[in-house]
C-alpha positions as MATLAB code, in Angstrom:
seq = 'PPPPPPPPRPPPPPPPPRRSPAFSSASRERAGLGRRVFFFGGEIGRSFATPGGGAPLRRRPRTAAPDAASVVLRSAAASSTAASASSAAEAPRPINLYNSLTRAKDPFAPISGAAAVSMYTCGPTVYDYAHVGNFRAFLTYDVLKRALSYFGYDVDHICNLTDVDDKIIARCSREGVGLLELTRKFEGLFLDDLDALNVVRAREYPRATEHIEEMVRLIRDLEGNDLAYQSEEGSWYFSVDRKEGYGQRLVNLDVGSMKSGASGAAGMSRRLNSDSDSDSDSESPAAAALDADEYDADKEGVRDFALWKAYKPDFDRDDAVWDTEIGKGRPGWHLECSAMARKYLGDTIDIHCGGIDLKFPHHENEIAQSEGATGKPFCNCWVHNGFVNIGDEKMSKSKGNFLTLRTACPSSDDVRAYRYLIVSSQYRNPLSFTETAMGAARGALKRMDRARDMIAAALGEDGSTAAAAAAKEEEEEENPIVAAVQREVANFEAALADDLSMPRAAAALFGVVKAAEGEFKRAKKAEKDDEDADDAPGLDLAGLAAVRDAMERMDRVFGIFYDVPKPRREDGTVDDESEGEDGDDGGAVPEEVMALVSERTAAKEAKDWGMADSLRDQIKDMGYVVKDVKGGEPIVSQV';
ca = [
      22.467  -27.224  -67.872;
      21.621  -26.000  -64.352;
      18.008  -24.966  -63.789;
      17.274  -21.242  -63.969;
      17.264  -19.424  -60.615;
      13.836  -18.936  -59.013;
      12.265  -15.500  -59.450;
      12.829  -13.088  -56.545;
      10.144  -13.086  -53.854;
       7.925  -10.025  -53.805;
       8.330   -7.878  -50.686;
       5.772   -8.638  -47.947;
       2.799   -6.252  -47.811;
       2.953   -3.572  -45.113;
       0.918   -4.348  -41.959;
      -2.533   -2.727  -41.895;
      -2.891    0.288  -39.599;
      -4.148   -0.179  -36.095;
      -7.518    1.126  -35.068;
      -7.417    4.626  -33.653;
      -8.575    5.022  -30.044;
     -11.870    6.685  -29.292;
     -10.153    9.679  -27.684;
     -10.981   13.075  -29.133;
      -8.127   15.128  -30.546;
      -8.410   17.476  -27.568;
      -8.161   14.564  -25.137;
      -5.110   13.193  -26.962;
      -3.439   16.584  -26.787;
      -4.118   16.888  -23.054;
      -2.778   13.374  -22.458;
       0.355   13.840  -24.557;
      -0.829   11.326  -27.156;
       0.130   12.767  -30.553;
       3.644   11.597  -31.439;
       4.556    8.705  -33.744;
       6.483    5.850  -32.218;
       7.319    2.443  -33.647;
       6.425   -1.196  -33.165;
       9.272   -3.670  -33.123;
       8.572   -4.919  -36.619;
       6.402   -2.153  -38.065;
       5.019    1.315  -37.571;
       2.062    2.068  -35.361;
      -0.747    3.447  -37.460;
      -1.494    6.378  -35.185;
       0.290    9.528  -34.136;
       1.428   10.385  -30.624;
       2.617   13.788  -29.430;
       5.886   14.386  -27.678;
       5.097   14.281  -23.932;
       6.393   17.411  -22.267;
       7.134   19.176  -25.550;
       9.876   18.687  -28.111;
       9.930   18.408  -31.861;
       7.463   15.865  -33.244;
       8.661   12.864  -35.216;
       7.024   13.075  -38.623;
       6.434   10.150  -40.913;
       8.871   10.331  -43.796;
       8.321    9.342  -47.464;
       9.425    5.835  -48.336;
      12.228    7.251  -50.510;
      13.645    9.385  -47.728;
      16.098    8.282  -45.065;
      14.121    6.327  -42.425;
      14.044    7.241  -38.762;
      16.855    5.645  -36.792;
      14.677    3.555  -34.530;
      12.501    2.289  -37.369;
      15.543    1.126  -39.375;
      17.104   -0.792  -36.528;
      13.904   -2.172  -35.117;
      12.657   -3.333  -38.500;
      15.978   -4.979  -39.220;
      15.856   -6.741  -35.869;
      12.430   -8.230  -36.501;
      12.034  -11.565  -38.235;
       9.431  -12.162  -40.912;
       7.322  -14.122  -38.429;
       7.222  -11.037  -36.180;
       5.998   -8.932  -39.079;
       3.277  -11.478  -39.791;
       2.158  -11.484  -36.164;
       2.154   -7.676  -36.105;
      -0.067   -7.687  -39.172;
      -2.433  -10.127  -37.502;
      -2.428   -8.134  -34.265;
      -3.445   -5.028  -36.179;
      -6.658   -6.750  -37.186;
      -7.751   -7.576  -33.632;
      -6.867   -6.112  -30.224;
      -4.425   -7.982  -28.049;
      -6.047  -10.092  -25.293;
      -5.877   -8.758  -21.748;
      -6.820  -10.347  -18.415;
      -8.616   -8.286  -15.757;
      -9.628   -9.137  -12.206;
     -13.425   -9.213  -12.308;
     -15.158   -8.578   -8.976;
     -18.192  -10.373  -10.386;
     -16.341  -13.701  -10.752;
     -13.665  -13.059   -8.084;
     -11.003  -14.117  -10.599;
      -8.743  -12.874  -13.373;
     -10.704  -13.369  -16.568;
      -9.863  -12.801  -20.231;
     -11.558   -9.559  -21.190;
     -14.059  -10.020  -24.019;
     -16.029   -6.964  -25.236;
     -19.712   -7.389  -25.953;
     -19.123   -6.196  -29.507;
     -16.818   -9.126  -30.184;
     -14.398   -6.638  -31.710;
     -12.489   -3.605  -30.468;
     -15.326   -1.390  -29.197;
     -15.425   -1.174  -25.375;
     -18.076    0.561  -23.261;
     -16.810    1.771  -19.882;
     -18.710    3.521  -17.082;
     -16.979    4.955  -14.017;
     -18.372    6.486  -10.846;
     -17.557   10.186  -10.635;
     -17.383   12.636   -7.722;
     -20.072   14.319   -5.660;
     -19.253   17.931   -6.481;
     -19.763   19.680   -3.145;
     -16.071   20.015   -2.213;
     -12.584   19.389   -3.554;
     -11.762   15.786   -4.397;
      -8.897   14.469   -2.259;
      -5.855   12.452   -3.263;
      -7.582    9.259   -2.129;
     -10.394    9.942   -4.608;
      -7.908   10.544   -7.394;
      -6.519    7.048   -7.074;
      -9.781    5.832   -8.562;
      -9.667    8.304  -11.443;
      -6.036    7.450  -12.177;
      -6.918    3.744  -12.133;
      -9.627    4.407  -14.719;
      -7.066    6.348  -16.758;
      -4.461    3.573  -16.727;
      -7.086    0.992  -17.678;
      -8.351    3.118  -20.557;
      -4.824    3.869  -21.780;
      -3.843    0.193  -21.590;
      -6.910   -0.882  -23.554;
      -6.187    1.766  -26.177;
      -2.539    0.661  -26.288;
      -3.662   -2.857  -27.158;
      -5.974   -1.617  -29.913;
      -9.372   -1.258  -28.217;
     -11.673    1.702  -28.817;
     -12.871    2.848  -25.380;
     -16.126    4.789  -25.030;
     -15.910    6.179  -21.498;
     -18.687    7.845  -19.477;
     -18.131    9.290  -15.974;
     -21.060   10.753  -14.024;
     -21.134   13.854  -11.832;
     -23.391   13.738   -8.771;
     -24.648   17.320   -8.476;
     -27.613   16.793   -6.144;
     -27.676   14.904   -2.854;
     -28.043   15.514    0.887;
     -24.463   16.795    1.379;
     -24.788   19.278   -1.480;
     -28.119   20.594   -0.231;
     -26.778   20.950    3.316;
     -23.725   22.929    2.168;
     -25.795   25.195   -0.087;
     -28.080   26.027    2.828;
     -25.167   26.505    5.210;
     -23.302   28.879    2.885;
     -26.334   30.581    1.394;
     -25.459   29.753   -2.221;
     -27.455   28.197   -5.032;
     -27.138   24.561   -6.081;
     -25.882   25.488   -9.534;
     -23.295   27.945   -8.202;
     -21.807   25.457   -5.740;
     -21.751   22.396   -7.972;
     -20.432   24.133  -11.095;
     -17.547   25.605   -9.096;
     -16.362   22.281   -7.706;
     -17.090   20.504  -10.976;
     -14.701   22.882  -12.746;
     -12.027   22.478  -10.078;
     -12.335   18.689  -10.300;
     -11.826   18.742  -14.079;
      -8.840   21.077  -13.632;
      -7.300   18.559  -11.246;
      -7.851   15.782  -13.807;
      -5.981   17.868  -16.375;
      -3.172   18.507  -13.887;
      -2.851   14.739  -13.455;
      -2.816   14.179  -17.244;
      -6.006   12.106  -17.142;
      -7.547   11.463  -20.550;
     -11.045   12.931  -20.402;
     -14.143   10.752  -20.743;
     -16.439   11.261  -23.718;
     -19.106   12.717  -21.438;
     -19.433   13.816  -17.797;
     -23.240   13.746  -17.469;
     -24.828   15.535  -14.514;
     -27.524   13.902  -12.430;
     -29.679   17.052  -12.509;
     -29.841   16.919  -16.322;
     -31.152   13.340  -16.446;
     -34.291   13.467  -14.295;
     -36.477   12.249  -17.167;
     -34.298    9.145  -17.683;
     -34.449    8.356  -13.964;
     -38.238    8.724  -13.845;
     -38.509    6.368  -16.811;
     -36.321    3.801  -15.040;
     -38.543    3.959  -11.946;
     -41.582    3.369  -14.139;
     -39.892    0.332  -15.703;
     -39.141   -1.044  -12.240;
     -42.721   -0.399  -11.176;
     -43.947   -2.293  -14.235;
     -41.776   -5.239  -13.193;
     -43.157   -5.101   -9.618;
     -39.794   -4.013   -8.167;
     -40.610   -0.393   -7.198;
     -43.368    1.077   -5.051;
     -44.408    4.462   -3.674;
     -44.694    5.033    0.059;
     -47.488    6.981    1.724;
     -45.354   10.110    2.031;
     -44.562   10.029   -1.701;
     -41.085    8.531   -1.943;
     -40.253    5.610   -4.231;
     -38.329    2.543   -3.083;
     -36.762   -0.532   -4.630;
     -38.254   -3.727   -3.209;
     -35.235   -5.840   -2.326;
     -37.289   -8.868   -1.249;
     -38.729   -9.171   -4.756;
     -35.306   -9.192   -6.472;
     -33.767  -12.623   -6.422;
     -30.042  -12.672   -5.670;
     -29.844   -9.146   -4.293;
     -26.544   -8.494   -2.515;
     -24.913  -11.663   -3.853;
     -23.202  -10.458   -7.016;
     -20.206   -8.493   -5.775;
     -20.489   -9.292   -2.044;
     -22.022  -11.992    0.104;
     -24.731  -10.220    2.093;
     -25.951  -11.824    5.319;
     -29.586  -10.814    4.945;
     -30.604  -12.602    8.141;
     -28.819  -10.089   10.367;
     -30.012   -6.922    8.645;
     -31.632   -4.334   10.869;
     -33.695   -1.294   10.121;
     -31.681    1.792    9.266;
     -30.996    4.442    6.723;
     -31.987    3.017    3.370;
     -31.720   -0.417    4.920;
     -27.935   -0.158    5.262;
     -27.348    0.382    8.961;
     -26.773   -2.736   11.007;
     -26.098   -4.969    8.028;
     -23.618   -7.758    8.572;
     -21.855   -8.551    5.354;
     -18.678  -10.119    4.002;
     -16.883   -9.285    0.785;
     -15.805  -12.101   -1.496;
     -12.487  -11.235   -3.084;
      -8.957  -12.500   -3.299;
      -7.484   -9.006   -3.514;
      -5.390   -7.641   -0.697;
      -7.412   -4.453   -0.662;
     -10.474   -6.362    0.495;
      -8.632   -7.613    3.540;
      -7.626   -4.123    4.586;
      -8.712   -3.071    8.059;
     -10.737   -0.258    6.541;
     -12.648   -2.628    4.290;
     -16.106   -1.408    3.334;
     -17.382   -4.682    4.709;
     -16.553   -3.412    8.161;
     -18.285   -0.080    8.269;
     -19.797    1.111    4.964;
     -23.223    2.670    5.222;
     -25.492    3.689    2.406;
     -24.438    7.247    1.578;
     -27.966    7.864    0.264;
     -29.409    8.027    3.773;
     -33.170    8.407    3.964;
     -35.371    7.093    6.764;
     -39.037    6.857    5.873;
     -41.959    4.461    5.806;
     -41.076    1.574    3.537;
     -42.193   -2.006    3.202;
     -38.878   -3.752    3.853;
     -35.905   -2.837    6.026;
     -33.516   -3.519    3.122;
     -35.377   -1.400    0.588;
     -33.454    1.629   -0.709;
     -34.657    4.973   -1.991;
     -35.127    5.553   -5.712;
     -36.897    8.920   -5.404;
     -37.113   11.142   -2.329;
     -40.344   13.030   -1.820;
     -40.086   16.788   -1.262;
     -39.614   17.811    2.395;
     -40.171   21.549    3.001;
     -38.040   21.604    6.159;
     -34.928   20.317    4.311;
     -35.246   20.489    0.534;
     -34.624   23.549   -1.604;
     -36.626   24.781   -4.574;
     -33.563   24.591   -6.826;
     -33.000   20.931   -5.921;
     -36.425   19.359   -6.499;
     -38.403   18.511   -9.630;
     -42.112   18.164  -10.383;
     -42.516   14.908  -12.301;
     -45.180   12.345  -13.117;
     -44.087   10.301  -10.087;
     -44.307   13.276   -7.724;
     -42.279   16.237   -6.533;
     -38.837   15.386   -5.190;
     -35.323   14.428   -6.176;
     -33.484   11.244   -7.202;
     -31.755    8.798   -4.903;
     -27.997    8.413   -5.135;
     -27.952    4.947   -6.723;
     -30.508    5.680   -9.421;
     -28.469    8.164  -11.465;
     -25.727    5.717  -12.455;
     -28.151    3.117  -13.759;
     -30.076    5.717  -15.750;
     -27.027    7.414  -17.281;
     -25.147    4.209  -18.082;
     -28.267    3.007  -19.890;
     -28.680    6.242  -21.857;
     -25.089    6.622  -23.031;
     -23.847    3.020  -23.255;
     -26.905    0.756  -23.523;
     -28.532   -1.890  -21.359;
     -25.344   -3.956  -20.964;
     -21.867   -2.480  -20.635;
     -18.398   -3.994  -20.800;
     -16.624   -2.436  -17.800;
     -17.754   -0.610  -14.663;
     -15.113    0.870  -12.351;
     -15.134    2.312   -8.862;
     -13.495    2.259   -5.457;
     -13.751   -0.904   -3.401;
     -15.971    0.928   -0.895;
     -18.671    1.187   -3.590;
     -19.143   -2.570   -3.980;
     -21.929   -2.410   -1.406;
     -24.376   -0.859   -1.350;
     -23.910    1.346   -4.408;
     -22.830   -1.148   -7.053;
     -25.072   -3.933   -5.787;
     -27.971   -1.484   -5.968;
     -26.988   -0.454   -9.495;
     -27.069   -4.096  -10.579;
     -30.462   -4.640   -8.952;
     -31.943   -1.507  -10.554;
     -30.539   -1.982  -14.043;
     -31.213   -5.702  -14.368;
     -34.580   -5.318  -12.683;
     -35.618   -2.731  -15.284;
     -34.210   -4.341  -18.434;
     -34.051   -8.057  -17.641;
     -30.536   -8.070  -19.140;
     -27.082   -8.351  -17.542;
     -25.925   -4.885  -16.484;
     -22.133   -5.227  -16.659;
     -19.764   -8.026  -17.633;
     -16.597   -6.871  -15.831;
     -16.355   -4.935  -12.550;
     -12.999   -3.313  -11.684;
     -12.448   -1.978   -8.154;
      -9.405   -0.133   -6.818;
      -8.072   -0.185   -3.244;
      -7.952    2.626   -0.717;
      -5.289    5.258   -0.163;
      -4.212    5.280    3.476;
      -2.661    8.206    5.289;
      -0.661    6.908    8.181;
      -2.561    3.854    9.417;
      -6.048    4.976    8.344;
      -8.049    5.132    5.147;
      -8.127    8.682    3.804;
     -11.664   10.087    3.899;
     -13.510   13.330    4.474;
     -15.525   11.771    7.296;
     -12.299   11.023    9.208;
     -10.956   14.539    8.593;
      -7.575   13.184    7.446;
      -7.920   13.965    3.758;
      -5.605   16.068    1.598;
      -6.635   17.804   -1.596;
      -4.382   17.508   -4.624;
      -3.483   21.191   -4.366;
      -2.564   20.891   -0.691;
      -0.632   17.630   -0.953;
       1.080   18.497   -4.262;
       1.907   22.222   -4.294;
       4.435   21.997   -7.151;
       4.292   20.531  -10.643;
       6.983   18.000   -9.696;
       4.767   16.882   -6.810;
       1.766   16.445   -9.129;
       3.743   14.304  -11.564;
       5.227   12.334   -8.665;
       1.760   11.635   -7.288;
       0.605   10.394  -10.687;
       3.649    8.124  -10.950;
       3.150    6.866   -7.380;
      -0.416    5.831   -8.201;
      -0.015    4.487  -11.733;
       3.046    2.391  -10.852;
       1.229    0.604   -7.994;
      -0.964   -2.503   -8.061;
      -4.401   -0.908   -8.269;
      -6.221   -3.513   -6.150;
      -3.936   -3.204   -3.123;
      -4.090   -0.469   -0.456;
      -1.548    2.313   -0.917;
       0.037    4.478    1.788;
       0.446    8.165    1.014;
       3.623    9.185    2.831;
       6.393   11.707    2.270;
       8.807    8.797    1.867;
       6.719    7.321   -0.965;
       6.355   10.720   -2.642;
      10.095   11.344   -2.312;
      10.855    8.037   -4.012;
       8.449    8.897   -6.835;
      10.045   12.325   -7.314;
      13.490   10.709   -7.441;
      12.375    8.167  -10.032;
      10.953   10.899  -12.261;
      14.114   13.009  -12.022;
      16.175   10.025  -13.092;
      13.935    9.347  -16.091;
      13.806   13.043  -17.052;
      17.590   13.215  -16.930;
      17.902   10.173  -19.198;
      15.434   11.648  -21.692;
      17.285   14.975  -21.750;
      20.628   13.262  -22.364;
      19.173   11.160  -25.182;
      17.580   14.210  -26.790;
      20.884   16.071  -26.677;
      22.727   13.132  -28.217;
      20.239   12.575  -31.029;
      19.533   16.182  -31.897;
      16.143   17.831  -32.221;
      14.766   15.641  -35.012;
      16.807   12.515  -34.419;
      18.425   12.774  -37.862;
      21.875   12.473  -36.286;
      21.144    8.810  -35.677;
      19.843    7.978  -39.165;
      23.246    7.330  -40.753;
      24.383    5.272  -37.773;
      21.160    3.275  -37.922;
      21.544    2.517  -41.621;
      25.095    1.307  -41.000;
      23.958   -0.717  -37.988;
      21.398   -2.497  -40.162;
      24.205   -4.121  -42.117;
      26.180   -5.159  -39.075;
      25.663   -7.421  -36.115;
      22.609   -7.174  -33.855;
      22.503   -4.063  -31.707;
      22.617   -5.126  -28.015;
      20.738   -2.042  -26.792;
      17.942   -2.589  -29.315;
      17.717   -6.243  -28.259;
      17.514   -5.223  -24.594;
      14.823   -2.651  -25.377;
      12.810   -5.268  -27.273;
      12.878   -7.565  -24.249;
      11.748   -4.803  -21.904;
       8.890   -3.756  -24.183;
       7.764   -7.390  -24.307;
       7.904   -7.492  -20.478;
       5.962   -4.223  -20.310;
       3.183   -5.519  -22.542;
       3.004   -8.846  -20.690;
       2.610   -6.914  -17.409;
      -0.211   -4.782  -18.820;
      -2.015   -7.852  -20.100;
      -1.813   -9.467  -16.646;
      -4.442   -7.381  -14.817;
      -2.499   -4.120  -15.172;
       0.534   -5.298  -13.229;
       1.999   -1.794  -13.161;
       4.889   -2.518  -10.744;
       6.215   -4.973  -13.346;
       5.544   -2.437  -16.097;
       7.517    0.168  -14.148;
      10.400   -2.297  -13.799;
      10.399   -2.687  -17.595;
      10.445    1.085  -18.029;
      13.472    1.345  -15.761;
      15.121   -1.505  -17.624;
      14.996    0.699  -20.723;
      16.325    3.692  -18.768;
      19.213    1.594  -17.444;
      20.142    0.614  -20.998;
      20.569    4.292  -21.890;
      22.430    5.085  -18.675;
      24.783    2.187  -19.315;
      25.520    3.420  -22.824;
      26.365    6.927  -21.610;
      28.683    5.485  -18.955;
      30.361    3.207  -21.521;
      30.931    6.075  -23.944;
      32.287    8.336  -21.214;
      34.709    5.660  -20.030;
      35.795    4.903  -23.583;
      36.404    8.580  -24.255;
      38.499    8.866  -21.125;
      40.505    5.721  -21.892;
      41.090    6.679  -25.547;
      41.303   10.458  -25.220;
      44.486   10.483  -27.349;
      43.051    8.190  -30.041;
      41.313    9.500  -33.134;
      38.969    6.522  -33.430;
      37.497    6.505  -29.904;
      34.081    4.790  -30.044;
      31.154    7.188  -29.813;
      27.635    6.787  -28.540;
      25.383    4.089  -29.972;
      22.890    6.542  -31.462;
      20.705    3.826  -32.936;
      20.377    2.179  -29.549;
      19.587    5.487  -27.860;
      16.917    6.192  -30.486;
      15.344    2.823  -29.659;
      15.371    3.727  -25.947;
      13.758    7.088  -26.688;
      10.934    5.521  -28.689;
      10.384    2.755  -26.146;
      10.051    5.297  -23.318;
       7.528    7.270  -25.326;
       5.685    4.067  -26.176;
       5.432    3.077  -22.522;
       4.386    6.606  -21.610;
       1.216    6.092  -23.623;
       0.087    4.138  -20.557;
       2.080    5.777  -17.737;
       1.344    9.359  -18.878;
       4.147   10.864  -16.777;
       6.192   12.853  -19.307;
       4.191   16.059  -19.667;
       4.024   19.696  -18.593;
       1.632   20.221  -15.682;
      -0.833   23.051  -16.403;
      -0.940   25.856  -13.888;
      -3.844   25.487  -11.442;
      -6.880   27.722  -11.379;
      -8.077   29.337   -8.194;
     -11.695   29.123   -7.044;
     -12.385   32.488   -8.690;
     -11.242   31.119  -12.046;
      -7.903   32.972  -12.248;
      -4.680   31.107  -13.006;
      -2.157   30.682  -10.189;
       1.009   32.147  -11.734;
       2.876   31.945   -8.446;
       3.068   28.170   -8.415;
       6.432   28.228  -10.258;
       9.615   30.064   -9.349;
      11.097   32.906  -11.372;
      13.687   30.642  -12.971;
      11.081   28.142  -14.037;
      11.734   25.746  -11.171;
       8.939   24.674   -8.901;
       8.271   26.997   -6.020;
       6.831   24.296   -3.814;
       9.866   23.720   -1.579;
       9.131   24.501    2.068;
      11.589   27.072    3.504;
      14.125   25.805    6.022;
      12.864   28.169    8.742;
       9.378   26.687    8.403;
      10.698   23.125    8.629;
      12.676   24.117   11.711;
       9.449   25.252   13.382;
       7.775   22.018   12.333;
      10.551   20.015   13.988;
      10.231   22.091   17.175;
       6.465   21.535   17.170;
       6.932   17.776   16.784;
       9.322   17.760   19.752;
       6.847   19.825   21.803;
       4.059   17.346   21.064;
       6.253   14.409   22.026;
       6.969   16.230   25.312;
       3.191   16.839   25.689;
       3.800   20.603   25.788;
       0.525   21.327   24.003;
       0.670   25.079   24.565;
       4.054   25.351   22.861;
       2.880   23.076   20.034;
      -0.151   25.293   19.410;
       2.001   28.424   19.460;
       4.435   26.962   16.932;
       1.547   25.880   14.715;
       0.248   29.460   14.700;
       3.708   30.767   13.795;
       3.873   28.323   10.896;
       0.439   29.448    9.723;
       1.502   33.117    9.901;
       4.327   32.221    7.507;
       1.826   30.900    4.990;
       1.994   27.155    5.712;
      -0.184   24.555    7.405;
       0.795   21.365    9.170;
      -1.363   18.243    9.005;
      -0.528   15.541   11.518;
      -0.468   11.979   10.212;
      -1.182    9.088   12.520;
       1.875    6.839   12.515;
       3.805    9.057   10.081;
       5.602   12.343    9.543;
       3.524   15.568    9.474;
       2.700   16.967    6.039;
       3.559   20.632    5.443;
       1.891   22.533    2.611;
       1.418   26.107    1.510;
      -1.882   27.822    2.329;
];
């Protein structure tokens, strides 16, 4: 007799849930991270909100009809894929990052050996609005944090706020306001701008003025290690000559050509070591960067930099100095980051981010301070972003060519376009802020928004329309749209893992969009060709559901599908006039204003300066300002 059939195999166990990111629920809500999407081969064990609104997808009981995308995507996955997904849930996916410390792309390895990641980023000096060049750094931090979370890491992020320094004191004295009043105002406006850009908030934004005790303790540790000394007039300095390897970690400093100057920075000849294009930019910090913590005083070495500035009655203010065991005064600029990173993240951190202009002296000084005090490595991976150029020059307040977010992006569409422009670029390369680039970003977003709206209309509010089609599809041949979406998601993840190659990630996102657009065109053509037939093929709802979920999945990193909150004015009131009556953005410049701008441009080209000035005044009377851009078109924005 034939042998009995083997017993049926038990179903494979479900993959374990992924680790939840370290974002707070409020941060997830602000970032649009609350709606459930699906792995190709299994569900993600966390919930993500619908970016820009819409009905949430809720997890259904096992006995209920499954979501369309989950049915098709599970059916398309082989058992080996399910096994790898289960393994991936136990450990984060590897990612390579360009490390300024090694001048190479290195596999990222957290100190914890697991998923926990400590990340410190340099924040703003809150004496004025941050400009769009500054926000490239904060958007770079955001993309990095989102990508790490996407791959299963738990990111603990700290970003400092510099609320005492020479520029702040000078503005307070000039305007006759208190330190607290000035800094809290611009701190709040900065955080509002982060929210407008859909940046996931850090765990803490510690203020320098609230960490004087930690900074004094760090100076004492440096003194105990013979690396800090007090000058005759009472200031404290870091002794560079006593710290082996100073200026050689992130840059190659030519110490032989250093001359005396502010905090030892002026007259330094130095060369950055990096393979990134941003380092070869004409506005490289190697060419002209000076120590922003300027302070000339009696010190032992020309390279020594200030840790603590002694009180000077002719400059300092009573609300910006502290009586401490090391004397009356205020902290140096570099000291606060070392002290706060140590307090919140420990002696050694995983990632430190900042603009490329901070490599020297700020980040080199941080390394010297932190390692000099603890004797331990300060940071394992340094990530630096490139400049934003306006015309042919780096955007900066010192050059007077900067644009605030509110000036450059008067409408919500502009704000989203700016975010997309930044997050879809290669973060290490310089980026030009031009009207042409912003126009291309706006066009790309409109195309994606249109595709999402069409998919939502086809699937219905809860996507249940596609469930029956998905169940039927599971029994039939492989769905070509689902297969295409799987390939693009794989390309997207490979791009993220390769040093945040966001241009490639954006190409994958548009590959998914094209799949949906192609399906709508196919269905429309089929309907037209078979308008008299009763069995005309309809839309591939299962494929469209896969596109929808893939776009939402990718948006966990891009963060572009969201409703921009209305901006607050300096007095704290909400600007309700930023949108038109019909809900459309009111940021379009009237034709009569643009006509005057064109006339002014022609007058300048003809060197008729009087006419150009007159036209500029007329434009201002109409509520608009014109900012000339070297080598580019003028930028027009509402006052």
